[in-house]
C-alpha positions as CSV (number, residue, x, y, z in Angstrom):
1,M,-16.7,-7.5,-1.9
2,R,-13.7,-7.8,0.4
3,L,-10.3,-6.9,-1.0
4,I,-6.8,-6.6,0.5
5,H,-4.5,-4.3,-1.4
6,V,-0.9,-5.1,-0.5
7,V,1.6,-2.3,-1.3
8,A,5.3,-2.5,-0.9
9,T,7.7,-0.5,-2.9
10,R,7.7,2.7,-4.9
11,P,6.9,1.1,-8.3
12,N,4.2,-0.8,-6.6
13,F,2.6,2.4,-5.2
14,V,2.5,3.8,-8.7
15,K,0.8,0.7,-10.1
16,M,-1.7,0.2,-7.3
17,A,-3.0,3.8,-6.9
18,P,-5.2,3.8,-10.0
19,L,-6.3,0.2,-9.4
20,I,-7.3,0.9,-5.8
21,A,-9.2,4.1,-6.9
22,R,-11.1,2.2,-9.7
23,L,-12.0,-0.7,-7.5
24,R,-13.3,1.7,-4.8
25,E,-15.4,3.5,-7.4
26,R,-17.0,0.2,-8.5
27,D,-17.7,-1.0,-5.0
28,P,-17.7,1.9,-2.6
29,S,-19.5,0.0,0.1
30,G,-17.0,-2.9,-0.1
31,R,-14.3,-3.6,2.4
32,H,-11.0,-2.5,1.0
33,L,-8.1,-3.1,3.3
34,I,-4.7,-1.6,2.5
35,V,-1.6,-3.4,3.9
36,H,1.8,-1.8,3.6
37,T,4.7,-4.2,3.9
38,G,6.9,-1.4,5.3
39,Q,9.8,-2.2,3.1
40,H,10.1,1.5,2.4
41,Y,9.8,3.0,5.8
42,D,11.4,6.4,5.2
43,D,8.8,9.2,4.7
44,N,10.4,10.2,1.4
45,M,10.0,6.6,0.2
46,S,6.6,5.8,1.6
47,R,4.3,8.4,3.1
48,V,4.8,10.8,0.3
49,F,3.5,8.3,-2.2
50,F,0.3,7.8,-0.2
51,E,-0.3,11.5,-0.1
52,D,0.7,12.4,-3.7
53,M,-1.2,9.5,-5.3
54,G,-4.3,9.8,-3.1
55,I,-4.0,6.4,-1.5
56,R,-5.5,6.5,2.0
57,R,-3.4,5.6,5.0
58,P,-2.8,1.8,5.2
59,D,-5.0,-0.2,7.6
60,H,-2.0,-2.3,8.6
61,N,1.8,-1.7,8.3
62,L,3.9,-4.9,8.6
63,E,7.0,-2.8,9.3
64,I,9.3,-5.2,7.5
65,G,12.0,-2.6,7.0
66,S,15.3,-3.6,5.5
67,G,17.1,-6.9,5.8
68,S,17.9,-10.0,3.8
69,H,15.2,-11.6,1.7
70,A,15.2,-14.5,4.1
71,W,14.7,-12.3,7.1
72,Q,11.9,-10.3,5.4
73,T,10.1,-13.4,4.4
């Protein structure tokens, strides 16, 4: 199975951590890509959640950062 897990903001990390873990348990040989939008680019708002919640480092970081919704889109 091929899955792309897109994580973006702090509430999203909290919701996605158990889902990603469970899906990886069910299909450990599957391709699970993690894409971080980069909306929270500060270590205290991003990296710490990956470490504390046991989410592995993202495969890709879009580095969206801050800006208007139009610019981010």
